[in-house]
BAZA-89438 format. One record per residue: residue in three letters; x, y, z of N, C-alpha, C, O in turn. Coordinates in steps of 0.001 Angstrom, whole numbers, plus 524288, in hexadecimal, padded with zeros to 5 digits. Layout:
REM residues N
ALAXYZXYZXYZXYZ...
//
This chain:
REM residues 288
METBB3E98601BD2276BB9718610ED237EBBA4186263D293DBB71F8653DD2B83ARGBBE678605DD2B9BBBFAD8618CD3108BC32F86660D3119BC7F9865FBD30EBTYRBC0B486AE7D315BBC39486FCED3101BC73887091D35ABBCB878729FD3513GLYBC58586EF0D3A43BC8D586F83D3ED1BCDC986C4DD3E6BBD20C86E36D3F91GLNBCD3B86764D3CC9BD1CD8640BD3C51BD56D865F2D3809BDA3186589D388AALABD33F86803D33D7BD68686A13D2FA1BD9EB86E93D31A1BDE7B86F03D302CLEUBD7B1871EAD34F8BDAC38763BD3727BDEC187430D3B19BE3218762AD3B53ARGBDD508704ED3E2CBE12586DF3D41C3BE5D586BD6D3EC0BEA4E86CA3D4051ASPBE4CD86923D3A6FBE903866E9D3746BEC8186B2DD3510BF14686A98D34D9GLUBEA1486F7CD3369BED17873E4D3150BF09F87637D3581BF52D87764D3480ILEBEE88876DBD3A23BF18A8792DD3E67BF5F48758DD4018BFA238775BD41A1ALABF50687071D3FD1BF8F986CA7D4175BFD7886C2CD3D92C019E86A22D3EE6ALABFCAA86E09D38C8C00C386DC2D34CDC052F8718FD3627C04A2874E1D3996GLUC097A87103D3371C0E098744AD3473C0CF087A04D3345C0A2E87B41D2F87GLYC0F1087D76D366AC0E7F88312D3589C09CD88554D3864C06F18828DD3B14THRC091188A72D37C0C04CC88D4FD3A43C006588E1BD365AC013F89042D3222THRBFBBC88C67D37B7BF73088CD3D344EBF4E389251D348EBF36389408D38CAPROBF48B8952DD3025BF22389A5FD3039BEC4E89A1CD2F0CBEAA68974BD2B85LEUBE93B89D07D31FDBE3A089D9DD310DBE2808A36FD3087BE3B48A680D3407ILEBE0318A4EBD2C23BDF9E8AA75D2ACEBDA3B8AC82D2C5CBD6398AA55D2AD6GLYBDA348B0B7D2F66BD54E8B308D3123BD2358B56FD2CB5BD44D8B85CD2984VALBCD278B427D2C8CBC9A98B64BD288BBC4E88B8A5D2B42BC2E98B67ED2F11HISBC3278BD10D293FBBEDF8BFDFD2BC3BB9D98BFC1D28A0BB5B18C0FBD2AB6ASPBBA238BE4CD23A0BB56C8BDB1D2078BB6968B9EED1C03BBAFF8B819D1B72METBB2A58B8C9D18DEBB3398B4D7D14CDBB6EF8B691D1080BB99F8B34ED0E35TYRBB7248BB93D0F60BBAA08BD6CD0B41BC0508BCD9D0CF0BC39C8BB0DD09EEALABC1698BE64D11C8BC6B88BDBDD13D5BC8398B7FCD13E9BCCA58B69ED129BALABC4948B49AD156DBC5AB8AF00D1583BC6C08ACF5D1008BCA058A980D0F55SERBC4128AF09D0C34BC4D58AD54D06C7BCA5C8AE8BD04EBBCCA88AB85D01F8ILEBCC748B2E4D069DBD1D08B446D0532BD5B98B10FD0854BD9628AEDCD061EALABD4FB8B0C6D0D6DBD8A28ADE0D10C0BD8E38A81FD0F4DBDD0C8A5B8D0F93ALABD47D8A5EAD0DC5BD4458A054D0C74BD78189F04D07ACBD8E989A7CD06E5GLYBD8B38A2DFD0479BDC008A1F2CFFF3BE1C38A1A1D0143BE4EC8A019CFDF9HISBE32A8A310D0606BE8A38A329D07AABE9E089F60D0C19BEE4489D74D0C82TYRBE60689E4ED0F65BE6CE89AF5D13F8BE269896F0D144EBDE0F897E8D1281ASNBE39589268D16A1BDF8988E65D1729BDD0888E59D1C8BBDA0D88ACAD1DCDGLYBDE388924FD1FC3BDBE2892B4D24EDBD9DB8982BD25EDBDCA389BFDD2508LEUBD4FC89899D27CABD28889D9AD28EBBD12889DE5D2EB5BD01A899F0D313APHEBD1338A2A7D30BBBCFEB8A39CD3637BCBAE8A7C1D367BBCC4E8ABFFD344DVALBC7618A695D391FBC3388AA6CD39E4BC47C8AD6FD3EDEBC3878AB94D4334SERBC69B8B204D3E2EBC85A8B555D427ABC3C18B84ED44D3BC0998BA97D4203GLYBC36D8B83ED4A00BBF628BB4CD4C90BC00A8C120D4B91BBC2F8C3EAD4ADEPHEBC4E38C2FCD4B7FBC5F88C87BD4A68BC3E08C9EDD4500BC1158CDCBD4460GLYBC5488C6BDD411ABC3A98C7E0D3BC9BBDCC8C776D3AFDBBB7A8CAAAD3841PHEBBB5F8C37ED3D63BB5BC8C2CAD3CA9BB2B68C729D3F4DBAEED8C922D3D15ALABB44C8C8BAD4401BB1A88CD0BD46A8BB20D8D209D4371BAE4B8D501D4306ALABB6AC8D2EED412CBB77B8D7A4D3E05BB43E8D785D3908BB1BF8DB63D37A3SERBB4498D306D3654BB1C38D2A7D313DBABD58D23CD31A8BA8FD8D4D9D2ECATYRBA9F98CEEFD353FBA45D8CDC8D3577BA1528D1E1D3879B9CDC8D314D3723TYRBA3BD8D40DD3C91BA1028D7D1D3FEABA3328DD56D3F8CBA0918E116D4102GLYBA8098DDDED3D96BAA948E2F3D3DB7BABD58E4AAD433EBAB948E94CD4484LEUBAD338E0DAD468ABAE2A8E1E8D4C10BB3468DF5BD4DC8BB5108DBA9D4B48PROBB5A48E142D51FCBBA7A8DEDFD53EEBB9638D987D5651BB4EA8D828D576BASPBBD8F8D68ED5716BBD388D130D58FFBBCE38D122D5EF5BC0A48CFC5D61A3ILEBB8528D2A5D60F9BB79B8D2ECD66A8BB2A08D021D685BBB04C8D180D6C56GLYBB0FB8CC2FD6552BACB28C8E2D6714BA77D8C9ACD6464BA37E8C7F1D666DPHEBA7608CC3AD5FE2BA26F8CD2AD5D37BA08C8C88BD59E8B9BF88C85CD5872ILEBA3FB8C4D9D58B8BA29D8C0B5D5506B9E698BD23D5744B9ED88BB49D5BAFALAB9A538BC31D5429B96388B870D557BB975F8B34DD52B4B98978B341D4E0DTRPB96FB8AEFCD5591B98B08AA09D5347B95AA8A873D4E62B98098A60BD4AF6PROB908E8A99ED4DC6B8E028A815D48D9B906C8AAC7D4410B90978A885D3FD2ASPB92468AF98D44C5B94D88B24CD4072B99F18AF90D3F07B9B228AEDCD3A6CMETB9CF28AE07D42FCBA1D68AB48D41FBBA0D68A5FDD3F65BA3948A488D3BBAALAB9CF68A323D4145B9BC089E04D3F06B9A1F89E83D394CB9BA889B4FD360FALAB970C8A27BD380EB955E8A33FD32A6B9A018A483D2F1EB9A348A2C0D2AA5PHEB9DB98A78BD311ABA25C8A8D7D2E06BA5A08A3F3D2CFEBA7908A32BD28A9VALBA6358A0B6D30F3BA93A89BE6D3049BA6A18984DD2C53BA953895CED2938GLUBA174897FED2C60B9EA6894D3D2887B9FB6896BED22FDBA0698939AD1F6AARGB9FD489BE3D2246BA0F689E09D1D17BA68F89CE0D1B7FBA79C89B8CD16FFLEUBAA1D89D61D1F2CBAF9A89C36D1DF8BB04589687D1C52BB2C18956CD185BARGBAE15892F6D1F54BAEBE88D71D1E09BAC2F88C27D18CCBAE22888D8D15E6GLYBA7E488EB5D1797BA56E88DC9D128CBA8E488F57D0E01BA8DB88CC7D09F0ALABABE389386D0EA8BAF4589566D0A70BB495892BBD0A66BB71089251D064DPHEBB65B890E7D0EFBBBBA588EB4D0F72BBB608894DD11F8BBC98888B5D1695PROBB9C988564D0EF6BB8C288032D1133BBD9A87D4FD1309BBD1F8797BD15E7ARGBC23D87F01D117EBC6F087C08D12DFBCAEA87F35D15FDBCF1E87D33D172EHISBC9C3883FAD174FBCD5388727D1A67BCC9788617D2041BC849884E8D220BHISBD0E78868BD2330BD07788675D28E1BCDB288B75D2AA1BCE7988FA1D285CLEUBCA7788AFCD2EB0BC74488F68D3055BC6FD88F8CD364FBC3F888CAFD38B7LEUBCA38892F3D38AABCA608939AD3E57BC72B8986ED3FD0BC7AA89C87D3D59VALBC3E4897EED43D6BC01F89BFFD452FBC10189DF4D4AC0BC16389ADCD4E69ASPBC1518A30DD4B57BC1B68A58FD507ABBC368A609D52C6BB8E98A8C3D5096ILEBBB368A365D572DBB60B8A3D9D59A0BB6648A6D2D5ED2BB30A8A632D6236ASPBBA6C8AA07D5F6BBBB0A8AD4CD6410BBAB88A9EBD6904BBD858A60BD6988ASPBB74A8AB6FD6C9BBB6A88A892D7182BB2628A46ED7124BB07E8A287D7522GLYBB0DD8A307D6C5EBAC9189F5AD6BAABA74C8A1F7D6C3FBA34F89F60D6CF9TYRBA7548A747D6BEABA2918AA69D6C63BA0528A9EED71E4B9B9A8A976D72B0VALBA3EC8AA11D75A2BA3178AA8DD7B41BA19C8A559D7DC4BA4BE8A316D80A2ASPB9CEA8A36ED7CBDB9AE289EF2D7F96B9D3D899D4D7D9FB9DA58991FD78E2PROB9ECF89637D8111BA11789140D7F54B9D7588E0AD7BE0B9F3A88B98D7822GLUB986588E04D7D15B94C488B01D79DCB944888D5AD7468B93D988A84D708CVALB945B8928BD741DB944E89515D6EFFB9941893B3D6C02B990C892A1D6753ALAB9DB2893B9D6EB1BA2A589261D6C2CBA26988CEED69C7BA42E88C21D6561CYSBA03C88932D6CA7B9FC6883D6D6A9CB9C27883ABD65DEB9D4B88105D6205HISB97D688678D6626B942588699D61C5B96BB888F1D5CEFB961B886EAD589EVALB99A288D32D5DA4B9C3E88FBFD5943BA05788C21D56E2BA0CB88BCCD521BVALBA34F8896ED5A29BA743885CAD583FBA4C388181D54EEBA6D38801BD50D1GLNBA06587F73D56ADB9DBF87B65D53ABB9B9D87D82D4E8BB9BE087AE5D4A83ARGB99838823ED4EB4B9794884BDD49E2B9C0488594D4601B9B7388472D415DLEUBA0688878CD47E3BA4D38889BD4472BA7128838BD4232BA8A28835FD3DA7GLUBA73987F79D4560BA93087A85D435CBA5A387871D3F0DBA78887681D3B14ARGBA08C878D4D3FCCB9CE787727D3BABB9D7287A8AD36CAB9C99878B3D326EALAB9EDF87F82D378CB9F848830FD3319BA48F88214D3020BA54188410D2BCCGLYBA82887EF9D3274BACFB87DB4D2FB6BB1C88809AD3195BB5C688097D2EE6ALABB1828831BD3625BB63088598D384CBBA3F8816ED398FBB8EA87D11D3B14SERBBF31882D1D38ECBC37287F3ED3A50BC4AD87F85D401CBC60687B95D4283GLYBC4378842DD425BBC588884D3D47D3BC392889F8D49F0BC1CF88D5CD4704VALBC3E688A84D4F28BC24888F55D51C6BC66A890DAD55C5BC97B88D9DD578FILEBC66A895DED571EBC9AE897E7D5B58BC616899C8D5FB0BC29E89CFDD5EC8LEUBC6ED897C5D646CBC3D58994AD68FCBC77289BF0D6CEDBCB48899A0D6EACGLUBC6348A0C5D6E4EBC9978A3D4D71C4BC7A08A3C8D7763BC3338A23ED7877ASPBCB0B8A584D7AF9BC9AB8A5A9D8084BC8668AB2BD826EBC88A8AC2DD8721GLNBC7278AEC1D7ED3BC5B48B406D8081BC0588B411D8309BBD108B0B6D81FDLYSBBF858B7F2D8665BBA498B8EBD8863BB88D8BE53D8691BBBC38C19AD8523ARGBB3838BF2ED86A5BB15E8C41AD84B9BB2648C895D888ABB2898C7BDD8D46PROBB3198CD5ED8680BB3598CEC9D80F6BB8788CCFFD7E7BBBCB18CE29D8076ARGBB80D8CA20D7A12BBC9F8C7EBD7787BBF418CC02D740BBBD098D01DD72E1ARGBC4068CAC3D726EBC7218CE44D6F2ABC9DD8CB13D6AF7BCA568C650D6B6BCYSBCBA78CDBAD66E0BCF428CB57D632DBD3E88C93DD663DBD5938CB9DD6A12GLYBD5FD8C4CED6490BDA4C8C264D6759BDF308C5B2D67AEBE2918C4A8D6AEFHISBDFA68C9B4D6457BE4428CD0ED6459BE30A8D277D6690BE6018D62BD65C8ALABDE9F8D2E0D6959BDD1F8D7D3D6BC0BDE7A8D7C2D7192BDF578D3A0D73DFASPBDEA38DC62D73DEBDF758DCD6D797CBDA498DC00D7C55BD6158DC62D7A05GLYBDAAE8DAD9D8163BD6068DA80D84A3BD32F8D553D847ABCEA18D514D8601LYSBD5B78D126D82ACBD3248CC0CD826EBD2608C9CED87E7BD5AC8CA74D8B57LEUBCDFC8C72ED889FBCCC38C475D8D79BCC0C8BEAFD8C46BC9EB8BD51D882FVALBCDCC8BB46D8FCBBCD4C8B5ADD8ECCBCA128B315D9311BC9F88B4D3D978CLEUBC7738AEE1D918EBC4768ABC1D953ABC8238A8F9D990BBCCB58A825D97CCPROBC6398A78CD9D9ABC9458A3F3DA0D6BCA8B89F0FD9DA4BC73B89D25D9ABBLEUBCF3D89D12D9E2ABD0F7898B3D9AECBCD3C89413D9B49BCBFC891B4D974BGLUBCB6E892BED9FF9BC80588E3DDA0A3BC2DD88EF9D9DAEBC0C288B3CD9B81GLUBC0DE893C0D9D9ABBBF9894D8D9AD3BBCBE89424D94F2BB96F891E5D9246TYRBC12489616D92F9BC22C89569D8D64BC2F288FA6D8C04BC0EA88DD4D880FLEUBC5CF88CD0D8F2FBC6CA8874ED8E15BC1B888431D8E05BC12288089D8AF2ALABBE13885A2D9164BB901882F6D9160BB61C883F8D8C44BB3CA88064D8A0DLYSBB63B888D2D8A63BB3C188A14D8560BB67A88732D80E9BB3EF88508D7D74LEUBBBA488736D810EBBEA88848DD7CFFBBD6687EBBD7CE0BBCC087C7FD78ABASPBBD0D87C47D8164BBBD2876B4D8198BB6838758DD7F23BB5ED871A8D7C60LEUBB2A5878E5D801CBAD8187822D7DC3BADC1878A1D77D4BAB5487597D7500VALBB0B887C7ED75F9BB15587D3AD7055BB40487883D6DE7BB25D8769ED69CELEUBB8208769FD7067BBAF387219D6E56BB77586D47D6E22BB7D586A28D6A7EALABB41B86CABD71FDBB0948682ED7216BAC4686897D6DFCBA9FA864A6D6C75SERBAB3086D5ED6C34BA6EA86E26D687ABA89986D99D62CCBA54786D30D5F58ARGBADB286D95D61C5BAF9686D37D5C5EBB04086776D5AE5BB0B88640CD5E3FTHRBB04586686D55D5BB14186146D53D8BB6A8860F1D5167BB9F185DDCD5316ASPBB78A86422D4D71BBC8C86426D4AABBBF2D8697DD4AF0BC3DB869F3D49EELEUBBC3C86D6FD4C46BBE03872DBD4C1EBC2F9873A5D4F4BBC360871C3D53B3LEUBC6CA87673D4D0ABCB80877EBD4FDDBCA3687C74D5388BC77488017D5204VALBCC3287C41D5858BCB2E88060D5C2FBD054882BCD5E01BD3D987FF6D5FBFVALBD0B4887E5D5D92BD53188AD5D5F8EBD3A888D40D64BEBCFDF89034D6504ALABD68A88C0AD68D6BD5B688E6CD6DFABD91B89347D6E4EBDDDB892FFD6DA2ARGBD6AB897B5D6F56BD96E89CBCD6F3FBD92989F69D7490BD50989F96D7707THRBDD8B8A175D7646BDD988A4CBD7ADEBDF2E8AA53D7961BE28B8AB26D760BASPBDCB08AE17D7BEEBDDE18B394D7B3ABE07A8B5EAD800BBE0768BAAAD80CAALABE2B48B28AD834CBE5878B46ED87DEBE9F48B80DD8633BEC298B771D81F9THRBEB3A8BBC9D8984BEF438BFA6D882DBF3E78BF9AD8BEBBF8188C189D8A8FGLUBF33D8BD73D9092BF7898BD3CD9458BFABB8B849D9379BF88F8B41BD9280GLUBFFED8B8C6D93D3C03748B47BD9275C02258AF66D953DC01A28AB58D92B4ASPC01998AF87D9A53C00948AAB5D9D37BFB5C8A854D9BB7BFAE38A392D9B33ASPBF76B8ABAAD9B04BF23A8A9BED999FBF22E8A77FD941CBEF948A394D931CILEBF50B8A9F4D9089BF5738A7F6D8B2FBF7878A266D8B3ABF53E89EE8D88D7LEUBFBD48A199D8DEBBFE4D89C77D8DF4BFAF089871D90D0BFA97893EFD8F2CARGBF87889A18D9516BF50E89686D9801BF078894BED94A8BEF2D8901DD9486ARGBEE0489875D91F3BE97C8971AD8EBDBEB18893FED89EBBE86889049D8874ALABEF6A8956CD876FBF1318928CD82D9BF23F88CDAD8436BF0D788954D8141ALABF4BA88BF5D88B3BF5CC886A0D8A65BF0BE883A5D8B72BF04C87F0CD8A1CALABECEF88645D8DD7BE7EE883B9D8EF4BE4FB88275D89EDBE29887E4DD8987LEUBE51B885EFD8623BE272884F0D812CBE4F288064D7E48BE24587D59D7BB1ALABEA1187FF5D7EBDBECD887BB3D7C1FBEB5E87667D7E60BEBF68726CD7BBEGLUBE9738764AD8334BE7F087163D85B8BE26D86FA9D8440BE0D886B4ED8589THRBDF82872FED8197BDA318719CD8004BDA4086E9CD7ADFBDE6286DA2D789FASPBD59886D29D790DBD51A86A76D7406BD4B186E3FD6F71BD3A986C9AD6B0BALABD57C87351D706DBD5A88770FD6C10BDA0F87587D685ABDE0987361D69FFASPBD950876A7D635ABDD228750CD5F67BE1D1878B3D5F22BE62687706D5DE3VALBE0F387DB6D604EBE4ED881C3D5F9DBE45F885B2D6409BE0188867FD6615VALBE8B288826D6581BE8AD88C40D697FBEA3789172D66FBBEDCC891ADD63C8LEUBE77689593D6876BE8A689AE4D66A6BE90389E80D6B5ABE56489ECED6E81VALBED5F8A137D6BD0BEDDF8A59FD6F71BEDC08AA81D6C12BF1518AB65D68F8ASPBE9A98ADB0D6CA4BE91C8B22FD6927BEBDE8B6F4D6B63BEC3B8B7ACD7021GLYBEDCE8BA34D67C8BF0768BEFCD6955BF5DB8BE13D6B98BF7A08C11FD6EDFVALBF8908B9E2D69E7BFDDD8B8C5D6BD5C017B8BD2FD6A23C018B8BEA4D658EARGC047D8BF51D6DCBC074B8C434D6CC5C0D018C395D6B43C0F878C776D69F5SERC0F208BEE0D6B65C14AB8BE52D6A2EC15E68B8CDD6865C13048B51DD6980VALC1A408B84FD6599C1C228B331D63EDC1D948AFE5D68A7C1C9B8AB30D68BDASPC1FE58B25CD6C92C21628AF7CD7142C1CA18AD17D73EEC1CDF8A8B3D75E1ARGC18578AFF8D7403C13958ADDFD7672C11648A962D7339C0F4F8A5A9D7572ILEC11CC8A9A1D6E0FC10248A538D6ACFC13348A059D6C4BC10FF89C1AD6CC0ARGC18498A0FED6D09C1B9589C85D6E7DC19D889A2FD73BBC19A38956BD7451ARGC189989D8DD7784C16FD89B95D7C9CC11A9898D9D7C49C10CB894E3D7EDEILEC0E2589AF8D791FC090E8987DD786EC09B789330D75C3C072F88F5FD773BARGC0D1A892FDD71DCC0E1C88E10D6F25C0FFD889E1D72FAC0E7C88556D7285GLNC133288B58D76ACC153D887A0D7A83C10EE88579D7E00C10B3880C2D7EEEVALC0D82888E4D7FF2C098388706D839AC052188415D80DBC0275880E7D8348VALC045E8851ED7BCCC003E8826ED78DEC01D787CD8D778EBFE7C87989D7697GLYC06E287BC7D7783C08AE87678D7665C07CA874EAD70C0C092B877D2D6D2DASPC05808705BD6FEDC04BA86E54D6A9FBFFBE8705FD680BBFED486F4DD6372LYSBFC8F8733DD6ADDBF7A78752DD68A6BF8C887938D6462BFC1087CA6D6528PROBF61E878E2D5FE7BF6DC87CDAD5BD2BF5C788261D5DDDBF23B8833CD60FFLEUBF8EF88617D5C00BF8AB88B84D5DCABF72F88F0FD593FBF94388E89D54F1LEUBF390892ADD5A3EBF1BC89666D564ABF38E89BDFD57CEBF3AF89D44D5C67PHEBF4F589EF3D53D3BF6A98A45AD5493BF33F8A7E4D513FBF2658A6D6D4CA2ASNBF1498AC1AD5397BEDCE8AFBCD50E1BF0C18B4ACD4F63BF2E88B75CD52BFGLNBF0D88B5DCD4A4DBF3688BA96D4867BEF448BE72D467DBEBCA8BD11D4378ILEBEFB78C33FD484CBEC348C768D468EBEF648CC61D4602BF23F8CDD9D4997ALABEEED8CEF7D4194BF1F98D3ACD4093BF0DA8D7D4D44B1BEC578D923D45BAGLYBF5088D9E1D4707BF46D8DDD6D4B07BF30E8DBAFD505FBF1EA8DEABD53F6GLYBF3278D66FD50F4BF1B48D400D55DDBF63A8D3B9D59B3BFA4F8D621D58E1LYSBF5798D0CBD5DDEBF94B8D06BD6217BFDE88CCE4D60B3C02298CD84D62DASERBFD198C932D5D20C00FF8C522D5C24C04FB8C6CDD580DC03D68CA17D54BDPROC09B08C487D5847C0DAF8C5C1D5450C0C1C8C3A4D4EF7C09588BFBAD4E95ARGC0DE18C642D4ADEC0CF38C481D457EC10FE8C059D4424C15AD8C16FD4403LEUC0F2D8BBA0D4323C12BF8B742D4236C11418B45FD3D39C0CA88B3E8D3BE8SERC15418B26DD3A76C144D8AF57D35C1C12C38A9CED3744C136B8A830D3BBELEUC10B78A6F0D337AC0F6D8A175D3476C144F89E52D35C8C142289ACED390ETHRC18A589F95D3341C1D9189CE7D3473C1F2C89DD8D3A1AC20C589A37D3CD2GLUC1EBD8A2C0D3BE1C20108A3FAD414FC1C638A140D451DC1E1489F57D4931LEUC17638A10FD43CDC139F89E76D4734C14B18989FD4789C14408964BD4BB8THRC161889645D4326C1769890B2D432AC1C1188FB0D46B5C1C1D88BE1D49A4GLUC1FF789311D4674C249889271D49C5C233E8930BD4F8FC25F3890E4D52E7LEUC1F1A895F0D50C2C1D64896A5D5627C19CA89242D57FBC183989221D5C86GLYC187C88EADD5474C151788A56D55DEC0F5088B8AD5584C0C22888D3D57E4VALC0DE388F95D5295C0865890EBD51CDC063888DA2D4D57C088F88D53D4926ASPC01BC88B2FD4E42BFF8F88784D4A81BFBBB889FFD46A9BFB3A8882ED423DVALBF90F88E1CD484FBF53B890A0D44E7BF51C89671D461BBF58689807D4AA0ALABF488899A5D41FEBF44A89F52D4295BEF4E8A155D4006BEE218A003D3B8DILEBEC6A8A480D42DCBE7DA8A711D4092BE93E8ACC8D3F89BEBAF8AF66D42BETYRBE79B8AE9AD3AFABE86E8B40BD395DBE3098B69BD395ABE00E8B604D35A0SERBE1D28B969D3D7ABDC708BB0AD3E5CBDA608BEF5D3A5EBD5D58BEA0D38D2THRBDD9C8C2A8D38ABBDB628C72AD35E7BDE1E8C8E6D30E6BDD3C8CD58D2F4CPROBE15B8C5C6D2E4CBE4048C7E8D29AFBE0418C992D2561BE1208CD89D22CECYSBDC168C695D2494BD84C8C805D208DBD5478CCECD2212BD47E8D06BD1EDELEUBD39D8CD25D26F1BD0938D1A7D28C3BD3B28D6B0D2869BD1C08DA9BD2668PHEBD8888D6A2D2A56BDBA38DB66D2A5DBDD618DCEFD24DDBDDCE8E190D23A4ALABDE668D8FAD2184BDFB98DA2FD1C18BDB0E8DCAED1952BDBB58E05DD164CALABD6598DAACD1A5CBD1A08DCF0D180CBD0D28E285D19EFBCF5A8E5F5D16E9HISBD1CC8E361D1EF4BD1578E8A7D212DBD4C58EC7FD1E2EBD2F28F099D1C75ARGBD9CB8EB1ED1D92BDD6D8EE92D1AE4BDBEF8EF49D152CBDC0E8F3A7D132AALABDA868EB09D128CBD9388EB52D0CF9BD4508EE9AD0C13BD4108F198D0851METBD0718EE11D0F77BCB9F8F117D0EC4BCC8E8F6E2D0FE1BCA678FA3DD0D30GLUBCFB78F80FD13CABD1158FD88D14C2BD3B48FFEAD0FF5BD27590449D0E61THRBD75E8FCFAD0DA6BDA1E8FED9D0903BD65E8FF83D046CBD68A90374D01ACALABD2F48FB9BD039CBCF488FBDACFF37BCB939007CCFFB2BCA7190315CFBCFMETBC9AD9018BD046BBC618905EFD0524BC8D890B24D043EBC69F90EB4D01E5ALABCDAE90B95D061DBD09891069D054EBD1B291147CFF85BD14B915ACCFD9DGLUBD31590D1ECFCB6BD44090D9ACF725BCF5890ED9CF3FEBCF8C911E5CF047LEUBCAEA90C7BCF57ABC60490D9DCF2BFBC46D9134BCF37FBC28D915D7CEFDFLYSBC5329153ACF833BC3EA91AAFCF946BC78091E52CF645BC5C492244CF423TYRBCC8591CFCCF61BBD0549202DCF34CBCF2F92038CED6EBD01F92425CEAD1ALABCD2691BDACEB56BCC0A91B65CE5B7BC6A691D79CE449BC4C791C8CCDFF4ASPBC41F9204BCE7E5BBEFE92295CE6E2BBB0191E62CE586BB78A91F3DCE24CGLYBBB84919CBCE807BB7A6915B2CE74FBB88491228CE2A6BB55490EAFCE1B3ARGBBCBE912E6CDFABBBDC590F7CCDB37BC05090A6ECDD2EBC45290A94CDFD5LEUBBDF5905F6CDBDBBC00F900F2CDD91BC5388FFC3CDADCBC60890175CD66FPROBC8B78FCE8CDD64BCDB38FB87CDAEDBCCFA8F75FCD6BABC91C8F482CD6B4ALABD0C68F718CD32ABD0AE8F30FCCF16BD1B38EDBACD192BD4878ED4CCD570THRBCF5D8E9B4CCF4DBCFF28E463CD15EBD1B48E0ACCCD17BD1DF8E20FCC87DGLYBD3048DBE0CCEB7BD44F8D7C3CCAF6BD90F8D909CC7BCBDD138DAA0CC9D8GLUBD8A78D859CC294BDD178D90CCBF16BDEC58DEBBCBEA7BE3438DFD4CBD57THRBDB378E259CBFBCBDC7F8E7E6CBF21BDE4C8EA6FCC438BDFB98EF07CC446GLYBDE3B8E77BCC877BDFE98E9A8CCD77BE0E58E55CCD165BDFD48E0C8CD064GLYBE2EB8E6DECD5D5BE46F8E2FACD9AFBE0558E1D1CDDCFBE1468DE94CE13DGLUBDBD18E45BCDD97BD7EA8E3ABCE1A7BD45C8DEFECE093BD3B88DD53CDC1CVALBD2158DCF2CE4BFBCE548D8A5CE44FBC9238DACCCE266BC7528DEE0CE42EGLYBC6C98D7F9CDEBCBC1AD8D967CDCBFBBDD88D4F1CDD49BBEFB8D106CDFD5VALBB94B8D586CDAE5BB5298D1A8CDB88BB6C58CC56CD960BB5308C852CDB80LYSBB9E58CC3ACD52CBBB908C742CD2F8BBEEB8C435CD6D9BBDFA8BF95CD7C4GLUBC2D48C6CCCD91DBC65C8C427CDCC4BC3708C26CCE1B2BC46C8BE30CE3C0ALABBFDE8C5B2CE390BBCEF8C451CE840BB95E8BFAFCE749BB8E88BC3CCEA99THRBB6D68BF96CE2BFBB3508BB41CE17EBB64E8B628CE0EFBB47E8B20ECE2ABGLUBBAD98B668CDE89BBE128B1B2CDDF9BBFB98AF94CE347BBFB48AAD8CE420LEUBC1288B316CE6DEBC29C8B173CEC23BBE198AEB3CEED7BBECC8AA82CF116LEUBB97F8B105CEEA5BB5068AEE6CF171BB2F88A9E8CEEF1BB0C68A695CF1A2ALABB3AA8A95BCE9D3BB1E58A491CE731BB4E289FC8CE91BBB2E489B6ACE8D3ARGBB9A18A08FCEB08BBCA089C24CED0BBBA0E899C7CF1D8BBADA8952BCF2F9ASNBB6FF89CD3CF4ADBB45489AC0CF947BB00B896E3CF7CCBAE4D893D3CFB12ILEBAE5589703CF2E4BAAB389313CF0E8BADB988E6BCEED6BAC4F889F1CEFDFSERBB1D688F6ECEBF2BB4AC88B3DCE947BB7BA887C4CED02BB9708838DCEB73ARGBB8788896BCF1EFBBB0D885EECF5ACBB7AF88122CF6C9BB9B187D1FCF884HISBB29C88185CF5CFBAF2187D12CF6A0BAE97879C0CF1B3BAE9B874F3CF1F6HISBAE1F87C50CED46BAD6887980CE85BBAE5987D48CE3DBBADEB88204CE491PROBAF9F87B47CDF45BB05E87EB9CDAC7BAB58881A1CD981BA71387F70CD9CAVALBABE78868BCD81DBA74D889A1CD6A3BA87088C5CCD181BACF088CFBCCFECARGBA43F88DF7CCEF4BA510890FBCCA30BA7A28962CCCB95BA7028982BCCFE9GLNBAA818984ACC7DDBAD5189D1DCC8DEBA9808A181CCA3CBA5878A240CC7A2VALBAACB8A45ECCE5ABA78D8A8C7CCFFBBA9FD8ADB2CCDC2BAE408AF42CCF56VALBA7498B01ACCA1DBA96A8B4B4CC778BA6058B95FCC8CCBA1498B92DCC7FCPROBA84E8BD93CCAD2BA5338C234CCC12BA2F08C4A3CC72EBA5588C47ECC304ALAB9E568C6DBCC7AFB9BAC8C958CC33EB9EB98CE21CC177B9D228D0C4CBDC6
//
């Protein structure tokens, strides 16, 4: 299957394509039941896999292994992967892109930050000279076969944002992303300088950007929206609540299934069994 072309076709269709950030296989199993596009967020993966903030700790073999597991469970979902700065070196970036394409990724996002890097919605971001980033981007584009490539800038100054967005739109990248956009008016200006190139918008709860619906994004000319952390932050809140309730109940677990509203082993097993049945019918998996 040409996963990159399938995502291009989705983005080219009417409306704004949503891609939901997933931080582990369980979160992906839930998100896949509601959306046909998943996004491997660097913020979420750093938090889930390492328990660390998104400031450059991710090792590319760990990311590649996660993508392989995702594609194995979700053979028909779109799968966009955040590869940060390509793990610093341009040759490494090309190698990672080729590995991810063989693993079945639909696309990657390559940013223009330099180390020490930051979450796109954090303060203190530094960017590479534009020419240096464009050279890295060109190598990545030449190394892919079908993979969709999103060119991302983390510039923060108005003139630099528009200059870089226009330059990225002139490359062979499939989509342009300006991360940490702070206003609707700035989205409109970026849309103008990008021209006909598809535009991506990154939404993260508590981030720099305004909270916008898909309808509003479509009206602004945004072609694809990534939701970096809804699963991660929802899990955070739910686990805090569950631990507090368990402590309050003196360690007695809540009722599940027909006798209560909580998820139990039966519901979890049924959810995970779908990751097998997406490939072929299997016998019913019933918990002991």
